[in-house]
All heavy atoms as TSV, in Angstrom:
chain	resi	resn	atom	element	x	y	z
A	1	MET	N	N	1.539	-37.510	-45.602
A	1	MET	CA	C	0.387	-38.117	-44.954
A	1	MET	C	C	-0.641	-37.032	-44.666
A	1	MET	O	O	-0.338	-36.021	-44.051
A	1	MET	CB	C	0.833	-38.780	-43.666
A	1	MET	CG	C	-0.225	-39.532	-42.977
A	1	MET	SD	S	0.558	-40.518	-41.679
A	1	MET	CE	C	-0.825	-40.747	-40.640
A	2	ALA	N	N	-1.839	-37.224	-45.130
A	2	ALA	CA	C	-2.886	-36.229	-44.951
A	2	ALA	C	C	-3.431	-36.273	-43.529
A	2	ALA	O	O	-3.284	-37.257	-42.813
A	2	ALA	CB	C	-4.014	-36.485	-45.945
A	3	CYS	N	N	-4.048	-35.161	-43.133
A	3	CYS	CA	C	-4.648	-35.081	-41.801
A	3	CYS	C	C	-5.785	-36.080	-41.666
A	3	CYS	O	O	-6.522	-36.332	-42.609
A	3	CYS	CB	C	-5.207	-33.684	-41.558
A	3	CYS	SG	S	-3.972	-32.490	-41.122
A	4	ILE	N	N	-5.898	-36.621	-40.485
A	4	ILE	CA	C	-7.006	-37.519	-40.169
A	4	ILE	C	C	-8.192	-36.648	-39.780
A	4	ILE	O	O	-8.070	-35.746	-38.962
A	4	ILE	CB	C	-6.632	-38.454	-39.007
A	4	ILE	CG1	C	-5.427	-39.295	-39.390
A	4	ILE	CG2	C	-7.806	-39.326	-38.614
A	4	ILE	CD1	C	-4.821	-40.032	-38.242
A	5	ARG	N	N	-9.327	-36.897	-40.364
A	5	ARG	CA	C	-10.511	-36.083	-40.086
A	5	ARG	C	C	-11.553	-36.911	-39.337
A	5	ARG	O	O	-11.768	-38.077	-39.638
A	5	ARG	CB	C	-11.136	-35.576	-41.378
A	5	ARG	CG	C	-10.200	-34.746	-42.204
A	5	ARG	CD	C	-10.457	-33.297	-41.963
A	5	ARG	NE	N	-9.547	-32.520	-42.787
A	5	ARG	CZ	C	-9.090	-31.350	-42.428
A	5	ARG	NH1	N	-9.428	-30.852	-41.279
A	5	ARG	NH2	N	-8.282	-30.683	-43.200
A	6	ALA	N	N	-12.187	-36.291	-38.375
A	6	ALA	CA	C	-13.305	-36.924	-37.679
A	6	ALA	C	C	-14.587	-36.336	-38.248
A	6	ALA	O	O	-14.598	-35.212	-38.734
A	6	ALA	CB	C	-13.233	-36.649	-36.187
A	7	THR	N	N	-15.651	-37.096	-38.193
A	7	THR	CA	C	-16.905	-36.611	-38.742
A	7	THR	C	C	-17.645	-35.799	-37.694
A	7	THR	O	O	-18.111	-36.327	-36.690
A	7	THR	CB	C	-17.792	-37.775	-39.204
A	7	THR	OG1	O	-17.961	-38.668	-38.108
A	7	THR	CG2	C	-17.154	-38.517	-40.357
A	8	GLY	N	N	-17.716	-34.506	-37.924
A	8	GLY	CA	C	-18.502	-33.627	-37.058
A	8	GLY	C	C	-17.900	-33.392	-35.686
A	8	GLY	O	O	-16.863	-33.914	-35.323
A	9	ARG	N	N	-18.600	-32.550	-34.953
A	9	ARG	CA	C	-18.147	-32.164	-33.619
A	9	ARG	C	C	-18.143	-33.345	-32.650
A	9	ARG	O	O	-17.280	-33.469	-31.797
A	9	ARG	CB	C	-19.046	-31.041	-33.098
A	9	ARG	CG	C	-18.609	-30.437	-31.797
A	9	ARG	CD	C	-19.458	-29.240	-31.455
A	9	ARG	NE	N	-19.211	-28.137	-32.347
A	9	ARG	CZ	C	-18.346	-27.155	-32.098
A	9	ARG	NH1	N	-17.638	-27.181	-31.003
A	9	ARG	NH2	N	-18.170	-26.173	-32.953
A	10	THR	N	N	-19.110	-34.241	-32.785
A	10	THR	CA	C	-19.169	-35.388	-31.873
A	10	THR	C	C	-18.017	-36.346	-32.112
A	10	THR	O	O	-17.574	-37.017	-31.191
A	10	THR	CB	C	-20.507	-36.141	-32.017
A	10	THR	OG1	O	-20.664	-36.529	-33.382
A	10	THR	CG2	C	-21.669	-35.283	-31.590
A	11	GLY	N	N	-17.524	-36.418	-33.336
A	11	GLY	CA	C	-16.376	-37.268	-33.625
A	11	GLY	C	C	-15.139	-36.803	-32.876
A	11	GLY	O	O	-14.398	-37.596	-32.312
A	12	ARG	N	N	-14.921	-35.467	-32.861
A	12	ARG	CA	C	-13.775	-34.914	-32.132
A	12	ARG	C	C	-13.935	-35.118	-30.640
A	12	ARG	O	O	-13.004	-35.542	-29.960
A	12	ARG	CB	C	-13.632	-33.425	-32.439
A	12	ARG	CG	C	-13.162	-33.153	-33.845
A	12	ARG	CD	C	-12.842	-31.699	-34.037
A	12	ARG	NE	N	-13.942	-30.793	-33.777
A	12	ARG	CZ	C	-14.850	-30.443	-34.672
A	12	ARG	NH1	N	-14.804	-30.932	-35.887
A	12	ARG	NH2	N	-15.804	-29.596	-34.357
A	13	ARG	N	N	-15.117	-34.814	-30.131
A	13	ARG	CA	C	-15.356	-34.987	-28.686
A	13	ARG	C	C	-15.243	-36.444	-28.275
A	13	ARG	O	O	-14.728	-36.765	-27.211
A	13	ARG	CB	C	-16.731	-34.441	-28.319
A	13	ARG	CG	C	-16.785	-32.953	-28.271
A	13	ARG	CD	C	-18.101	-32.488	-27.731
A	13	ARG	NE	N	-18.174	-31.047	-27.813
A	13	ARG	CZ	C	-19.286	-30.373	-27.897
A	13	ARG	NH1	N	-20.442	-30.995	-27.910
A	13	ARG	NH2	N	-19.270	-29.056	-27.967
A	14	GLY	N	N	-15.751	-37.333	-29.121
A	14	GLY	CA	C	-15.686	-38.753	-28.821
A	14	GLY	C	C	-14.253	-39.251	-28.754
A	14	GLY	O	O	-13.890	-40.022	-27.862
A	15	ARG	N	N	-13.423	-38.793	-29.693
A	15	ARG	CA	C	-12.007	-39.185	-29.678
A	15	ARG	C	C	-11.307	-38.671	-28.428
A	15	ARG	O	O	-10.524	-39.374	-27.804
A	15	ARG	CB	C	-11.284	-38.627	-30.899
A	15	ARG	CG	C	-11.590	-39.315	-32.165
A	15	ARG	CD	C	-10.689	-40.492	-32.327
A	15	ARG	NE	N	-10.917	-41.059	-33.643
A	15	ARG	CZ	C	-10.221	-42.032	-34.120
A	15	ARG	NH1	N	-9.251	-42.546	-33.420
A	15	ARG	NH2	N	-10.482	-42.514	-35.299
A	16	LEU	N	N	-11.557	-37.409	-28.076
A	16	LEU	CA	C	-10.920	-36.831	-26.885
A	16	LEU	C	C	-11.397	-37.533	-25.619
A	16	LEU	O	O	-10.606	-37.809	-24.722
A	16	LEU	CB	C	-11.191	-35.327	-26.814
A	16	LEU	CG	C	-10.463	-34.492	-27.868
A	16	LEU	CD1	C	-11.003	-33.065	-27.887
A	16	LEU	CD2	C	-8.971	-34.488	-27.614
A	17	ALA	N	N	-12.684	-37.853	-25.546
A	17	ALA	CA	C	-13.219	-38.549	-24.374
A	17	ALA	C	C	-12.645	-39.957	-24.268
A	17	ALA	O	O	-12.293	-40.416	-23.170
A	17	ALA	CB	C	-14.747	-38.608	-24.443
A	18	GLN	N	N	-12.511	-40.631	-25.403
A	18	GLN	CA	C	-11.938	-41.975	-25.405
A	18	GLN	C	C	-10.473	-41.941	-24.970
A	18	GLN	O	O	-10.033	-42.781	-24.190
A	18	GLN	CB	C	-12.058	-42.573	-26.797
A	18	GLN	CG	C	-11.636	-44.016	-26.895
A	18	GLN	CD	C	-11.808	-44.554	-28.298
A	18	GLN	OE1	O	-11.581	-43.842	-29.273
A	18	GLN	NE2	N	-12.221	-45.810	-28.399
A	19	ALA	N	N	-9.737	-40.951	-25.438
A	19	ALA	CA	C	-8.330	-40.816	-25.051
A	19	ALA	C	C	-8.209	-40.549	-23.554
A	19	ALA	O	O	-7.348	-41.129	-22.871
A	19	ALA	CB	C	-7.673	-39.697	-25.843
A	20	ALA	N	N	-9.069	-39.695	-23.029
A	20	ALA	CA	C	-9.035	-39.392	-21.591
A	20	ALA	C	C	-9.361	-40.632	-20.763
A	20	ALA	O	O	-8.725	-40.884	-19.731
A	20	ALA	CB	C	-10.014	-38.264	-21.272
A	21	GLU	N	N	-10.324	-41.405	-21.211
A	21	GLU	CA	C	-10.704	-42.626	-20.486
A	21	GLU	C	C	-9.573	-43.658	-20.511
A	21	GLU	O	O	-9.286	-44.305	-19.504
A	21	GLU	CB	C	-11.978	-43.219	-21.097
A	21	GLU	CG	C	-12.554	-44.374	-20.337
A	21	GLU	CD	C	-13.075	-44.022	-18.960
A	21	GLU	OE1	O	-13.279	-42.832	-18.654
A	21	GLU	OE2	O	-13.262	-44.955	-18.163
A	22	LEU	N	N	-8.917	-43.790	-21.656
A	22	LEU	CA	C	-7.794	-44.721	-21.739
A	22	LEU	C	C	-6.638	-44.273	-20.845
A	22	LEU	O	O	-5.972	-45.105	-20.221
A	22	LEU	CB	C	-7.323	-44.855	-23.184
A	22	LEU	CG	C	-8.211	-45.722	-24.080
A	22	LEU	CD1	C	-7.814	-45.564	-25.540
A	22	LEU	CD2	C	-8.148	-47.171	-23.660
A	23	LEU	N	N	-6.399	-42.978	-20.786
A	23	LEU	CA	C	-5.352	-42.479	-19.889
A	23	LEU	C	C	-5.703	-42.769	-18.434
A	23	LEU	O	O	-4.842	-43.130	-17.636
A	23	LEU	CB	C	-5.141	-40.982	-20.098
A	23	LEU	CG	C	-4.353	-40.609	-21.343
A	23	LEU	CD1	C	-4.391	-39.104	-21.566
A	23	LEU	CD2	C	-2.921	-41.081	-21.231
A	24	ARG	N	N	-6.976	-42.608	-18.090
A	24	ARG	CA	C	-7.409	-42.911	-16.721
A	24	ARG	C	C	-7.208	-44.390	-16.408
A	24	ARG	O	O	-6.707	-44.765	-15.344
A	24	ARG	CB	C	-8.875	-42.531	-16.538
A	24	ARG	CG	C	-9.364	-42.673	-15.098
A	24	ARG	CD	C	-10.846	-42.402	-14.991
A	24	ARG	NE	N	-11.661	-43.402	-15.643
A	24	ARG	CZ	C	-11.934	-44.619	-15.137
A	24	ARG	NH1	N	-11.460	-44.978	-13.978
A	24	ARG	NH2	N	-12.701	-45.464	-15.796
A	25	LEU	N	N	-7.568	-45.255	-17.363
A	25	LEU	CA	C	-7.422	-46.695	-17.153
A	25	LEU	C	C	-5.959	-47.127	-17.098
A	25	LEU	O	O	-5.633	-48.133	-16.466
A	25	LEU	CB	C	-8.143	-47.461	-18.262
A	25	LEU	CG	C	-9.663	-47.429	-18.199
A	25	LEU	CD1	C	-10.254	-48.052	-19.456
A	25	LEU	CD2	C	-10.162	-48.141	-16.962
A	26	SER	N	N	-5.081	-46.373	-17.733
A	26	SER	CA	C	-3.663	-46.747	-17.726
A	26	SER	C	C	-3.051	-46.617	-16.336
A	26	SER	O	O	-2.002	-47.197	-16.069
A	26	SER	CB	C	-2.879	-45.920	-18.740
A	26	SER	OG	O	-2.770	-44.581	-18.336
A	27	CYS	N	N	-3.696	-45.883	-15.446
A	27	CYS	CA	C	-3.226	-45.816	-14.056
A	27	CYS	C	C	-3.410	-47.158	-13.350
A	27	CYS	O	O	-2.658	-47.483	-12.436
A	27	CYS	CB	C	-3.981	-44.740	-13.292
A	27	CYS	SG	S	-3.653	-43.089	-13.866
A	28	TYR	N	N	-4.428	-47.921	-13.769
A	28	TYR	CA	C	-4.722	-49.206	-13.145
A	28	TYR	C	C	-4.077	-50.380	-13.873
A	28	TYR	O	O	-3.817	-51.417	-13.280
A	28	TYR	CB	C	-6.231	-49.428	-13.082
A	28	TYR	CG	C	-6.948	-48.320	-12.351
A	28	TYR	CD1	C	-7.727	-47.401	-13.036
A	28	TYR	CD2	C	-6.813	-48.170	-10.978
A	28	TYR	CE1	C	-8.370	-46.378	-12.368
A	28	TYR	CE2	C	-7.450	-47.140	-10.307
A	28	TYR	CZ	C	-8.222	-46.259	-11.008
A	28	TYR	OH	O	-8.851	-45.234	-10.352
A	29	CYS	N	N	-3.862	-50.223	-15.153
A	29	CYS	CA	C	-3.274	-51.297	-15.965
A	29	CYS	C	C	-2.301	-50.666	-16.957
A	29	CYS	O	O	-2.723	-49.962	-17.874
A	29	CYS	CB	C	-4.373	-52.050	-16.703
A	29	CYS	SG	S	-3.746	-53.382	-17.734
A	30	CYS	N	N	-1.024	-50.913	-16.756
A	30	CYS	CA	C	-0.005	-50.240	-17.567
A	30	CYS	C	C	-0.075	-50.631	-19.042
A	30	CYS	O	O	0.458	-49.923	-19.889
A	30	CYS	CB	C	1.380	-50.489	-17.006
A	30	CYS	SG	S	1.886	-52.207	-17.055
A	31	LYS	N	N	-0.762	-51.717	-19.370
A	31	LYS	CA	C	-0.896	-52.121	-20.773
A	31	LYS	C	C	-1.703	-51.100	-21.585
A	31	LYS	O	O	-1.589	-51.058	-22.800
A	31	LYS	CB	C	-1.547	-53.490	-20.874
A	31	LYS	CG	C	-0.684	-54.613	-20.349
A	31	LYS	CD	C	-1.385	-55.938	-20.461
A	31	LYS	CE	C	-0.510	-57.040	-19.888
A	31	LYS	NZ	N	-1.162	-58.344	-19.962
A	32	PHE	N	N	-2.522	-50.309	-20.921
A	32	PHE	CA	C	-3.318	-49.307	-21.609
A	32	PHE	C	C	-2.511	-48.067	-21.978
A	32	PHE	O	O	-2.951	-47.261	-22.787
A	32	PHE	CB	C	-4.507	-48.849	-20.741
A	32	PHE	CG	C	-5.658	-49.805	-20.754
A	32	PHE	CD1	C	-5.960	-50.534	-19.624
A	32	PHE	CD2	C	-6.440	-49.954	-21.877
A	32	PHE	CE1	C	-7.025	-51.416	-19.614
A	32	PHE	CE2	C	-7.510	-50.837	-21.876
A	32	PHE	CZ	C	-7.801	-51.567	-20.742
A	33	SER	N	N	-1.339	-47.898	-21.388
A	33	SER	CA	C	-0.618	-46.632	-21.564
A	33	SER	C	C	-0.196	-46.390	-23.014
A	33	SER	O	O	-0.338	-45.266	-23.514
A	33	SER	CB	C	0.585	-46.561	-20.634
A	33	SER	OG	O	1.464	-47.618	-20.886
A	34	THR	N	N	0.290	-47.389	-23.719
A	34	THR	CA	C	0.695	-47.204	-25.109
A	34	THR	C	C	-0.495	-46.850	-25.983
A	34	THR	O	O	-0.430	-45.926	-26.804
A	34	THR	CB	C	1.370	-48.482	-25.650
A	34	THR	OG1	O	2.442	-48.823	-24.790
A	34	THR	CG2	C	1.879	-48.279	-27.053
A	35	VAL	N	N	-1.577	-47.565	-25.800
A	35	VAL	CA	C	-2.798	-47.289	-26.565
A	35	VAL	C	C	-3.341	-45.916	-26.214
A	35	VAL	O	O	-3.787	-45.163	-27.090
A	35	VAL	CB	C	-3.853	-48.387	-26.299
A	35	VAL	CG1	C	-5.151	-48.084	-27.014
A	35	VAL	CG2	C	-3.315	-49.739	-26.710
A	36	ALA	N	N	-3.284	-45.555	-24.949
A	36	ALA	CA	C	-3.782	-44.248	-24.508
A	36	ALA	C	C	-2.993	-43.120	-25.142
A	36	ALA	O	O	-3.573	-42.122	-25.589
A	36	ALA	CB	C	-3.714	-44.150	-22.990
A	37	VAL	N	N	-1.686	-43.258	-25.209
A	37	VAL	CA	C	-0.853	-42.210	-25.813
A	37	VAL	C	C	-1.153	-42.096	-27.305
A	37	VAL	O	O	-1.275	-40.986	-27.839
A	37	VAL	CB	C	0.640	-42.491	-25.553
A	37	VAL	CG1	C	1.524	-41.583	-26.384
A	37	VAL	CG2	C	0.954	-42.327	-24.082
A	38	MET	N	N	-1.294	-43.212	-27.998
A	38	MET	CA	C	-1.612	-43.157	-29.430
A	38	MET	C	C	-2.969	-42.505	-29.678
A	38	MET	O	O	-3.109	-41.674	-30.570
A	38	MET	CB	C	-1.625	-44.568	-30.035
A	38	MET	CG	C	-0.310	-45.049	-30.565
A	38	MET	SD	S	0.576	-43.868	-31.576
A	38	MET	CE	C	-0.297	-43.914	-33.095
A	39	HIS	N	N	-3.967	-42.862	-28.888
A	39	HIS	CA	C	-5.288	-42.250	-29.038
A	39	HIS	C	C	-5.229	-40.756	-28.739
A	39	HIS	O	O	-5.895	-39.969	-29.400
A	39	HIS	CB	C	-6.311	-42.950	-28.126
A	39	HIS	CG	C	-6.938	-44.142	-28.760
A	39	HIS	ND1	N	-8.072	-44.091	-29.510
A	39	HIS	CD2	C	-6.557	-45.438	-28.741
A	39	HIS	CE1	C	-8.383	-45.293	-29.941
A	39	HIS	NE2	N	-7.472	-46.137	-29.493
A	40	SER	N	N	-4.444	-40.378	-27.752
A	40	SER	CA	C	-4.311	-38.958	-27.411
A	40	SER	C	C	-3.681	-38.180	-28.561
A	40	SER	O	O	-4.138	-37.094	-28.911
A	40	SER	CB	C	-3.461	-38.788	-26.157
A	40	SER	OG	O	-4.069	-39.411	-25.061
A	41	LEU	N	N	-2.631	-38.734	-29.145
A	41	LEU	CA	C	-1.977	-38.066	-30.273
A	41	LEU	C	C	-2.915	-37.937	-31.467
A	41	LEU	O	O	-2.961	-36.892	-32.126
A	41	LEU	CB	C	-0.708	-38.816	-30.673
A	41	LEU	CG	C	0.455	-38.717	-29.699
A	41	LEU	CD1	C	1.576	-39.657	-30.117
A	41	LEU	CD2	C	0.956	-37.294	-29.590
A	42	LEU	N	N	-3.669	-38.986	-31.750
A	42	LEU	CA	C	-4.629	-38.924	-32.856
A	42	LEU	C	C	-5.735	-37.907	-32.585
A	42	LEU	O	O	-6.144	-37.170	-33.474
A	42	LEU	CB	C	-5.236	-40.303	-33.110
A	42	LEU	CG	C	-4.310	-41.316	-33.765
A	42	LEU	CD1	C	-4.954	-42.699	-33.782
A	42	LEU	CD2	C	-3.937	-40.890	-35.161
A	43	ALA	N	N	-6.209	-37.859	-31.344
A	43	ALA	CA	C	-7.259	-36.901	-30.989
A	43	ALA	C	C	-6.758	-35.466	-31.130
A	43	ALA	O	O	-7.471	-34.590	-31.630
A	43	ALA	CB	C	-7.748	-37.160	-29.562
A	44	VAL	N	N	-5.524	-35.219	-30.716
A	44	VAL	CA	C	-4.948	-33.871	-30.850
A	44	VAL	C	C	-4.778	-33.521	-32.320
A	44	VAL	O	O	-5.091	-32.407	-32.748
A	44	VAL	CB	C	-3.600	-33.793	-30.098
A	44	VAL	CG1	C	-2.839	-32.535	-30.465
A	44	VAL	CG2	C	-3.838	-33.844	-28.603
A	45	GLU	N	N	-4.315	-34.465	-33.126
A	45	GLU	CA	C	-4.142	-34.203	-34.552
A	45	GLU	C	C	-5.468	-33.890	-35.228
A	45	GLU	O	O	-5.563	-32.974	-36.040
A	45	GLU	CB	C	-3.476	-35.387	-35.238
A	45	GLU	CG	C	-3.176	-35.115	-36.699
A	45	GLU	CD	C	-2.470	-36.262	-37.390
A	45	GLU	OE1	O	-2.287	-37.323	-36.773
A	45	GLU	OE2	O	-2.103	-36.083	-38.561
A	46	ILE	N	N	-6.507	-34.635	-34.885
A	46	ILE	CA	C	-7.834	-34.393	-35.458
A	46	ILE	C	C	-8.325	-33.000	-35.086
A	46	ILE	O	O	-8.815	-32.242	-35.935
A	46	ILE	CB	C	-8.831	-35.467	-34.983
A	46	ILE	CG1	C	-8.510	-36.791	-35.666
A	46	ILE	CG2	C	-10.265	-35.058	-35.275
A	46	ILE	CD1	C	-9.243	-37.976	-35.084
A	47	ALA	N	N	-8.184	-32.631	-33.819
A	47	ALA	CA	C	-8.642	-31.316	-33.379
A	47	ALA	C	C	-7.863	-30.200	-34.070
A	47	ALA	O	O	-8.444	-29.207	-34.510
A	47	ALA	CB	C	-8.502	-31.201	-31.863
A	48	LEU	N	N	-6.554	-30.356	-34.200
A	48	LEU	CA	C	-5.743	-29.327	-34.845
A	48	LEU	C	C	-6.032	-29.231	-36.337
A	48	LEU	O	O	-6.067	-28.123	-36.893
A	48	LEU	CB	C	-4.256	-29.604	-34.619
A	48	LEU	CG	C	-3.754	-29.383	-33.193
A	48	LEU	CD1	C	-2.291	-29.797	-33.087
A	48	LEU	CD2	C	-3.931	-27.942	-32.768
A	49	CYS	N	N	-6.250	-30.357	-36.998
A	49	CYS	CA	C	-6.580	-30.331	-38.429
A	49	CYS	C	C	-7.891	-29.595	-38.681
A	49	CYS	O	O	-8.044	-28.928	-39.706
A	49	CYS	CB	C	-6.660	-31.742	-38.986
A	49	CYS	SG	S	-5.059	-32.492	-39.290
A	50	ASP	N	N	-8.813	-29.720	-37.763
A	50	ASP	CA	C	-10.095	-29.030	-37.919
A	50	ASP	C	C	-9.994	-27.540	-37.604
A	50	ASP	O	O	-10.742	-26.739	-38.146
A	50	ASP	CB	C	-11.163	-29.678	-37.032
A	50	ASP	CG	C	-11.603	-31.024	-37.564
A	50	ASP	OD1	O	-11.345	-31.308	-38.750
A	50	ASP	OD2	O	-12.201	-31.791	-36.806
A	51	ARG	N	N	-9.076	-27.165	-36.738
A	51	ARG	CA	C	-8.947	-25.759	-36.325
A	51	ARG	C	C	-8.036	-24.932	-37.225
A	51	ARG	O	O	-8.217	-23.738	-37.349
A	51	ARG	CB	C	-8.415	-25.672	-34.900
A	51	ARG	CG	C	-9.320	-26.246	-33.847
A	51	ARG	CD	C	-10.379	-25.303	-33.427
A	51	ARG	NE	N	-9.778	-24.117	-32.824
A	51	ARG	CZ	C	-10.416	-22.974	-32.691
A	51	ARG	NH1	N	-11.643	-22.866	-33.095
A	51	ARG	NH2	N	-9.836	-21.945	-32.138
A	52	ILE	N	N	-7.038	-25.564	-37.835
A	52	ILE	CA	C	-6.056	-24.833	-38.621
A	52	ILE	C	C	-6.430	-24.904	-40.096
A	52	ILE	O	O	-6.534	-25.991	-40.663
A	52	ILE	CB	C	-4.640	-25.407	-38.404
A	52	ILE	CG1	C	-4.233	-25.238	-36.946
A	52	ILE	CG2	C	-3.633	-24.747	-39.330
A	52	ILE	CD1	C	-2.935	-25.899	-36.585
A	53	PRO	N	N	-6.635	-23.740	-40.715
A	53	PRO	CA	C	-6.949	-23.755	-42.148
A	53	PRO	C	C	-5.746	-24.236	-42.954
A	53	PRO	O	O	-4.600	-23.966	-42.617
A	53	PRO	CB	C	-7.285	-22.288	-42.459
A	53	PRO	CG	C	-6.717	-21.495	-41.339
A	53	PRO	CD	C	-6.601	-22.408	-40.165
A	54	ASP	N	N	-6.008	-24.950	-44.027
A	54	ASP	CA	C	-4.969	-25.480	-44.918
A	54	ASP	C	C	-3.964	-26.359	-44.188
A	54	ASP	O	O	-2.758	-26.268	-44.414
A	54	ASP	CB	C	-4.233	-24.339	-45.632
A	54	ASP	CG	C	-5.182	-23.474	-46.453
A	54	ASP	OD1	O	-6.137	-24.034	-47.004
A	54	ASP	OD2	O	-4.952	-22.260	-46.525
A	55	ALA	N	N	-4.447	-27.213	-43.281
A	55	ALA	CA	C	-3.552	-28.118	-42.556
A	55	ALA	C	C	-2.928	-29.118	-43.522
A	55	ALA	O	O	-1.747	-29.432	-43.405
A	55	ALA	CB	C	-4.312	-28.830	-41.442
A	56	GLY	N	N	-3.708	-29.600	-44.471
A	56	GLY	CA	C	-3.197	-30.473	-45.520
A	56	GLY	C	C	-2.362	-31.633	-45.035
A	56	GLY	O	O	-2.795	-32.444	-44.244
A	57	LYS	N	N	-1.121	-31.686	-45.519
A	57	LYS	CA	C	-0.216	-32.796	-45.180
A	57	LYS	C	C	0.823	-32.382	-44.153
A	57	LYS	O	O	1.890	-32.972	-44.063
A	57	LYS	CB	C	0.463	-33.302	-46.443
A	57	LYS	CG	C	-0.501	-33.918	-47.426
A	57	LYS	CD	C	0.214	-34.494	-48.598
A	57	LYS	CE	C	-0.795	-35.163	-49.533
A	57	LYS	NZ	N	-0.149	-35.883	-50.609
A	58	GLU	N	N	0.505	-31.380	-43.373
A	58	GLU	CA	C	1.421	-30.882	-42.336
A	58	GLU	C	C	1.608	-31.951	-41.251
A	58	GLU	O	O	0.642	-32.547	-40.791
A	58	GLU	CB	C	0.812	-29.625	-41.718
A	58	GLU	CG	C	1.704	-28.881	-40.780
A	58	GLU	CD	C	2.687	-27.987	-41.487
A	58	GLU	OE1	O	2.371	-27.506	-42.577
A	58	GLU	OE2	O	3.769	-27.789	-40.924
A	59	PRO	N	N	2.851	-32.217	-40.832
A	59	PRO	CA	C	3.066	-33.175	-39.747
A	59	PRO	C	C	2.560	-32.608	-38.411
A	59	PRO	O	O	2.342	-31.400	-38.276
A	59	PRO	CB	C	4.582	-33.373	-39.722
A	59	PRO	CG	C	5.142	-32.180	-40.387
A	59	PRO	CD	C	4.102	-31.685	-41.351
A	60	LEU	N	N	2.396	-33.485	-37.452
A	60	LEU	CA	C	1.817	-33.096	-36.160
A	60	LEU	C	C	2.622	-31.993	-35.486
A	60	LEU	O	O	2.048	-31.034	-34.976
A	60	LEU	CB	C	1.700	-34.311	-35.239
A	60	LEU	CG	C	1.071	-34.060	-33.871
A	60	LEU	CD1	C	-0.333	-33.484	-34.009
A	60	LEU	CD2	C	1.041	-35.335	-33.060
A	61	HIS	N	N	3.944	-32.087	-35.503
A	61	HIS	CA	C	4.739	-31.047	-34.841
A	61	HIS	C	C	4.569	-29.701	-35.540
A	61	HIS	O	O	4.598	-28.655	-34.893
A	61	HIS	CB	C	6.222	-31.439	-34.746
A	61	HIS	CG	C	6.910	-31.597	-36.064
A	61	HIS	ND1	N	7.468	-30.552	-36.745
A	61	HIS	CD2	C	7.118	-32.696	-36.821
A	61	HIS	CE1	C	8.011	-30.987	-37.874
A	61	HIS	NE2	N	7.805	-32.299	-37.938
A	62	GLY	N	N	4.336	-29.718	-36.850
A	62	GLY	CA	C	4.062	-28.476	-37.566
A	62	GLY	C	C	2.714	-27.880	-37.188
A	62	GLY	O	O	2.573	-26.667	-37.051
A	63	LEU	N	N	1.720	-28.756	-37.000
A	63	LEU	CA	C	0.394	-28.290	-36.581
A	63	LEU	C	C	0.443	-27.693	-35.177
A	63	LEU	O	O	-0.195	-26.672	-34.900
A	63	LEU	CB	C	-0.613	-29.444	-36.621
A	63	LEU	CG	C	-0.951	-30.007	-37.999
A	63	LEU	CD1	C	-1.832	-31.242	-37.857
A	63	LEU	CD2	C	-1.628	-28.958	-38.853
A	64	ILE	N	N	1.217	-28.312	-34.300
A	64	ILE	CA	C	1.338	-27.801	-32.929
A	64	ILE	C	C	2.021	-26.442	-32.939
A	64	ILE	O	O	1.598	-25.512	-32.233
A	64	ILE	CB	C	2.099	-28.806	-32.047
A	64	ILE	CG1	C	1.256	-30.065	-31.856
A	64	ILE	CG2	C	2.465	-28.197	-30.696
A	64	ILE	CD1	C	1.983	-31.222	-31.207
A	65	THR	N	N	3.051	-26.283	-33.769
A	65	THR	CA	C	3.750	-24.999	-33.870
A	65	THR	C	C	2.799	-23.922	-34.402
A	65	THR	O	O	2.746	-22.813	-33.863
A	65	THR	CB	C	4.967	-25.125	-34.803
A	65	THR	OG1	O	5.824	-26.131	-34.300
A	65	THR	CG2	C	5.714	-23.823	-34.905
A	66	LYS	N	N	2.047	-24.242	-35.467
A	66	LYS	CA	C	1.095	-23.277	-36.024
A	66	LYS	C	C	0.042	-22.896	-34.989
A	66	LYS	O	O	-0.339	-21.728	-34.870
A	66	LYS	CB	C	0.402	-23.849	-37.264
A	66	LYS	CG	C	1.225	-23.792	-38.498
A	66	LYS	CD	C	0.412	-24.270	-39.685
A	66	LYS	CE	C	1.201	-24.179	-40.964
A	66	LYS	NZ	N	0.432	-24.615	-42.119
A	67	ALA	N	N	-0.462	-23.886	-34.246
A	67	ALA	CA	C	-1.494	-23.603	-33.245
A	67	ALA	C	C	-0.952	-22.707	-32.144
A	67	ALA	O	O	-1.641	-21.797	-31.670
A	67	ALA	CB	C	-2.021	-24.904	-32.658
A	68	SER	N	N	0.286	-22.931	-31.731
A	68	SER	CA	C	0.846	-22.095	-30.672
A	68	SER	C	C	1.070	-20.672	-31.174
A	68	SER	O	O	0.905	-19.716	-30.414
A	68	SER	CB	C	2.148	-22.688	-30.143
A	68	SER	OG	O	3.137	-22.687	-31.137
A	69	LEU	N	N	1.415	-20.513	-32.449
A	69	LEU	CA	C	1.582	-19.169	-33.000
A	69	LEU	C	C	0.235	-18.477	-33.162
A	69	LEU	O	O	0.158	-17.255	-33.029
A	69	LEU	CB	C	2.301	-19.247	-34.362
A	69	LEU	CG	C	3.759	-19.694	-34.312
A	69	LEU	CD1	C	4.303	-19.878	-35.730
A	69	LEU	CD2	C	4.602	-18.690	-33.538
A	70	MET	N	N	-0.818	-19.260	-33.449
A	70	MET	CA	C	-2.167	-18.698	-33.591
A	70	MET	C	C	-2.777	-18.380	-32.229
A	70	MET	O	O	-3.733	-17.618	-32.143
A	70	MET	CB	C	-3.086	-19.672	-34.325
A	70	MET	CG	C	-2.774	-19.833	-35.789
A	70	MET	SD	S	-3.727	-21.151	-36.586
A	70	MET	CE	C	-5.382	-20.850	-36.031
A	71	GLY	N	N	-2.295	-19.012	-31.178
A	71	GLY	CA	C	-2.876	-18.815	-29.859
A	71	GLY	C	C	-4.078	-19.695	-29.602
A	71	GLY	O	O	-4.896	-19.431	-28.743
A	72	SER	N	N	-4.228	-20.792	-30.360
A	72	SER	CA	C	-5.369	-21.705	-30.192
A	72	SER	C	C	-5.133	-22.608	-29.030
A	72	SER	O	O	-4.128	-23.197	-28.847
A	72	SER	CB	C	-5.562	-22.554	-31.447
A	72	SER	OG	O	-5.888	-21.747	-32.537
């Protein structure tokens, strides 16, 4: 599965902001929690794919490991 790409810097910021808002709303309505977690994971994957060169078809846990080794 290839990395999900967002268009431009605003795409990444928009995804992260949307994930944060959904997490905030999940405190008031537990139905938002599943959607909030999925949006958060997608936002993290998008950010890591943009930061790590040759991310390609690397799974999310591989991207997180590479980022931690890079110090990002």
